[in-house]
N, C-alpha and C positions, 0 to 999 in steps of 0.2 A: 563176784556174780558170774564173769565172762569163764574165770577158770573152770566153774561148776558146770557152764553149757557145753563144754567140749564132752564132758562126760555122760550128762544125764541129756535124754531124751527131750527136746524143746516141743514146751506145750504151743497148739495153735496161736496164743495172745503174743507169747515170748518171739514166735517167729514174726507176728506182724510187727509187734517194736522193733528187734532187731534189722527188719527190712527194709524200714522207714529209715532208720540211721542209716543205713549203707546208702540208700537214694541222696539222703540228706549230702554224703561225702560225695555223690557222683553230681549233685545239684548244680554247683557253681560251675563247671567245665561244661555241664550240655547245655548249659543256656547260655553260657560266653559267647558259644561261636557266633548262635544264630544272629545276637546282637551284633557282633562285630561285621559281618558279612551282609546283615540285612535283611534276616530271615526269621519268620515269625519264631517267640521262644517258645511258646506252648505249642508249635508244629513240631519243633526240637524233641521237646518232652514226651509225644507222641508217640512220634519215629524211633525214639531210643526207649519206650516201653515196647514196643509194637516189635522191633528189632530184635530187642533182648528175648522174647516169647517166641520169635522163630529160631533163634540160636537154639534154643533149650529145646525144641520141636525136632530139631535136626541131629542132636547131640544126644538125642533120649533122653532128656534130662539129668544127665550125667556132670556136667560142668560147670561150677558155678560161677558162672562168666555175666558181666552185664555191662551192656554196650552201650556208649554215649559216645556224643556230637566227637566227630575228629577232628582236633587242629591241625594236623597236615594238609587238610583242603581250602584254610583262611584266605590265605595269598591267593590259590590258585581260583577259587570262588569269585574273589573280587576284580581278578583280572578276566576271568572267563564272562563276567558280569559286564563290564565293560567291552568288550568285544561283542558279544550274542546277545547280552540279556539275560536276568537271572530265570525266567524260564526256560529259556535254551541252555542253561547255564546246571538247572536242577537235573533236567532231561539227562543230560552229560554225565552225570554221575552213574548213571546205568555204566557206564565205561568201568570204574572202579569194579562193580560186581564182578563185571567179566573176567578181570586179571584174578580174582580170588577163585572163580569156577577153573581158569586154566590152572593155577597155581594147586588146586585142592585136586584135580585131576593127574598133575604132575606128580603130587606128592603118592599119590596111591599107585601110579605107574612106575616110579622111580626111587623114592621115598625123599626124605632130605637133602641126601647129597647133592641133587639136581638146583638146588636152593642155595645151595654152600659156595655152589660155581657159579652162579649166576649175580648172587648178591650177597657177598664176602664183608666184612668189617669195614674195608677199606673202600667200599665203594658205599654202604649203606652208614658209615659215621658222617662224612662230609652233608650227604642228604639231610639227615637229621638236624646238624647245625644251621642249613639252610632254612630248615622248617621257622626254625626260631629268628636266625636275623632278616630275614626276607621280608619279619613286619617290625622291624627295629622302629623302622620310619613312621609305621602307621601309630605306634605307641607312644611316641615324644608328639608326633602331632595332638594326641588325642589330648596327653597329658598335661599340655603346653596350654589349654584353654582357661585352665588353674591349677597352678601346681600346688597351691596348697592343700586341693582337695585330692589331687593325685597321689600327695607326696602321706598323705595321713590314709587314704587305703593302702600304700605299699608299705609303710612302716608297719600298719596292723597285721599285715598278713607274712612281714617278716618276723615278728613278733611271735605270732602263732606259730610259724614254723619252727622257730627257735627256741621257744620257752614252753610249747604247748605241747599235753600230753595225753594219752590215749587218743579216741577219735577226733577230739579238739586239733590232733597237730594235723589231721587229713583234711580241715576245711579253711585252707588259708585264703584262699580266691570268696568264700561267703564270706568270711568273717570279714574280711579287707571290704568288700563292699556293704556290708550290713554298718559296720563304721562309717562309711565314708556316705550313705545314703543319711544317715542320723546327723551328719556333722554338716551336709548339705542340705537338709531339712531345715536345721536351726540356724542356716546362713541367707535361707530364701534362695538356695542355688537349684531348688527342684520343683515344677509343674506337677500338680497333684491332679490336674483336671482330667485327666485321660482316666485315671483310676476312679474318679469321681462317677465318670459318663459311664463306665464301664459297666456289664452286666454281672452278675454275682457267678451264673452260670453261662460256658459259651462254648461252642466247639471250637475245635484251631482252625484258625483262617484255609487252611489246608483241606477241612473236611467241609467246614462251612460254603468254599467255593471251590469245589474238586470241579478239575479237569484234567483228563488226560494231557500226559506232558508233550512238551512242542518238541518233539524230536529232531535232532539235527547232527551229522555225523561230526562236523567242528569240533562242537565242544566236547562229543564222546573221546574223540581220540585225541583230544588235548588230556583228560584227565585220566587215561590210563597210566600213563608213567608214575605220574604222583603217586598211586597204590603202592608202590614199591618200598617205601619207609612203612605204611601202617601193616602189609603183608607180615614184614621182618618182625614188628612190631607185636604183631599177632602172634605167632610162633615163640619168642622169647615169655609173653603173659602165659601161655600155655602150660610152659613148662615150669614155671613160678608157681601157678595157681597148682598144680601137678605136686610140687613140694609141700605148699602151704596145707591141700588135704591129704598130703599123704597117700597118692594113689597115681596111677599111672594114665592120665588122660591122652596121651601120644599115641596109645595102643588101644585103648578103650575109650572112648567110644573110636578115636584116631584122628589125626592132625587134616585128615585129607575131609573127614568131616565137621569140624570147628570151622576151616577156612572156608568149607560152601554153607554153614550157617550164617558166618560172617557176609558173605559174599552176597547171599538171598536176604540179609538183613538191610545190606545196601541199596538192592534194587528194592526193596519194600521203600526207604525214603526217599528213591528218586520217585517212586508213582506218588507219594503222599507228599512232595514239596519240601522234605527235611533234608538238613545236611546230612555228608556220609556217616556210620558211624565205626567204631573199634570199639577194642576192649579196654577196660579200663582198670590200670593200676590198680587206681585212689582205692576201689571195692576191693580189689586184691590185700592191700595193706590193710585194711578195715577188716578184714577174714582172719587176718593173721594176727592180729591185735584181740580182738573177740574169742576166736578160736572157733567160730561157727563158721561152716564150710558147708552146709546145707544148702543145693540148687533152690529147696524149695524159698527158700529165705531171698534169694535174688530174685525169684520169680513174682515173689510180693513186692519186692523194689520197683521192679516193670511195670506191675498192675499199679502200685503207687502213682509212679511217672504217669503213666494215662486217666488217672485220676486225676491229678494236679492239671495237667494240660486242659482240661476242661472249664478249670475253676477263671473266670476272665478278668477278675480284678488283679488276681496273680499276675495275669501274661501282663495286663497294662501297667502294675507296678514295676515289670523289669524291663517294659520298654520306657521308663520315666527314669533309671537309671542317669546322672550325667555321662559323659565323654571322660571328664577329667576322671572321673572315678573308674572307670573301666582303663584309664588309661594308666591309671597308677600301676593297677593289677598286672597288664601286661607289660610292664617295664621288666617284670620280675618273672612273669609268665613263658615270654618266650626268652628272654635270657637262659632260663632254667633250661627249657626246650635244646638251645645250642650247646649248652655244658653238658645235657646227656649224651648228645655227639660225640665230643670228645671226650668224654667218659668212655663213651663206645671203644674209640679208637685205642683208649690205652689199656682198657680190661683184656681187650682181642688182643694186645701184645701186637699192632700194627707195628713194622719195623721201616723207620722212616730214612734208614739206611741204604735203604734201597730205592733206589731209581724210580724203578716202575711204582712204587707207592706213592712217591712226591707228584709223578705224572697225573696219578687219579685225583689225589685229593687236590693237589692246585687246578687242576683244568676246572671240575664239578663247582668248586667254591669260586671261581673268578667268574665262568659263566654264570652261577646263580647270582651271585651279589652283584655283578654288571649289568645283570638285564637284558641278557643276551635275548633274541627272537629271532626265530623260522619261519620262514613260508615252506612247506610240504605242500607237493604236486604228489599226484598220483604215482608219476613214474618216477619221481626223487626216492619216495618210502620203498620201491620194490627195488630200484638201483641199491639202493643204501642198505638193504636186508641181504640181499644177494654178496655186497662186498665185506658185512660183518661176518656172514657166514664162511667166507672164505677165508678170512683173515682168521679166523677162529682156529679152523681145520688146519691152515699153515702153521698157527701157531703148535699144534698138536705136533706135528710134524716132525717139528725140532731139528735135528742138522741134514733132514733130506731136502736138499737144495733143487735139485732137479724137479721133483715131485711140488715141489711146493712154487717153482717157477709156473711150469704146466699148470696148475691149479690158478694162481694169477691169470695166466694169459688167457686162460679158458673162462674166467669169471669177467676180465675186463671186456672181452669178446662179447659175451652174454649183455653185458649191459651197456653196450654201444648198441646191440641191435634193438634190445629195450628202447633206449632212450630217443632213437632216430623215427622207429618203426611202430612202437606201441601208442594209441590212440592217446593223445593228451588228457580228455576229459576235464576234471575240473581243475585249472589252472593253481587253484587256489583252496587245496584240498582243507588244509586248515593252519592253525596258527602253532607254535610250540616255543615256552620262554618259561624262565622261573625255574623251578623246582621239576618240572618235568623235563622241561631240556636239559637240564643237568644231570638229573639221576637217568636218563637214557645216555649221557656222555660217559657217566661212570661206569654203566654196565659195557659199554661198548668198548672203553678203553680196557677194561678188565679181563673183557674177552681175546682184543687181539694182540695187545703188548706181553711179548714173552717174558717167561720168568727166568731172572737170572741165578746164576748158578749157585748161588748162595741160599737161596727161598728151596731151589729142588733138592739141596743137601738137608 
């Protein structure tokens, strides 16, 4: 049937069927993120649907992309909520949108080469590894509440991944959760009281109790560097979708427009109380299998997600999933994310015989896994930016020693002036830790460390 779909015009009914199938592929990951960070899953479905429609509006309805909850922000949201509370954290997601807006402007102005300079594979690889490994402790902590349920969910997901065919192979998360829930129900490990008490139809919590975000600069700045990995993921997914659809979406509507659409979707998620969204490779995989690349089908998936978000019984059922079942899925999922980071380093042929690359990867991983945390004051941020810009320029001077020394001396003088004479303002502007801090270190080291001769050749 799917082979025929690629050569004939789909009827509205068939579009609807395939659209629901595509949502089913994205459903597990979309609701898993809010369940892990303490947000409402129905709100996440709603913001995923709204975000996808915004994306399609900004790209003139040309790009068949579905936006779902981003796994890159699980650890940052958990840590940020401990420091500033969940309302402030959700408002801080607007910082993610700012990164997308800036990248969109940079791409429009300079093209993709500026991103290649800022975020090469040697920076992105270890950041992706950290996204997976940073939550390994949480995965084990949840799984050990009931190892039997955890291993049943894990085994089911692995079997689906290894032996599954067609669309089934793309839904290991949903399959693992369903089997885990069935076993948990049969063994009396699930309390369905909330499902019985829930209304059949109810607005997502974010809409039922809507209020403007409690904006604060601290979580806003905290979230900004975490967006580095999703930005690069976005670019990769656009190229993959272009290949699947046999159209060049990088040129039409343009990478800057897809980036802008993703940023606006994240901004909408921030205002509506949902997690940040990102492009979903799972749905792209489903398009490749079905040969259906019509953007209208993706918009049907988005509308279906919005419809599912108002089913109160479904939201209550998702909240009943035992932690051990989720933990079993996480054991595989977060390890897989870390493996993708390693795969990225291998496929991009990052040479670890070069000392520069070893330094970048080593420092990035050690700071992220070790839980490094820094406090930033306004003066410190300005001084740090000046020093990075200075060293980046010095790196470009190569062997012009006198010019390099003069620039370093001038920068040190300006930094000392700023540090001693600029009003201190808020001494604790924000905190930076985990993935965000490690990403910044990776970018800075990549800018300031000189290239070895073997690299230049």
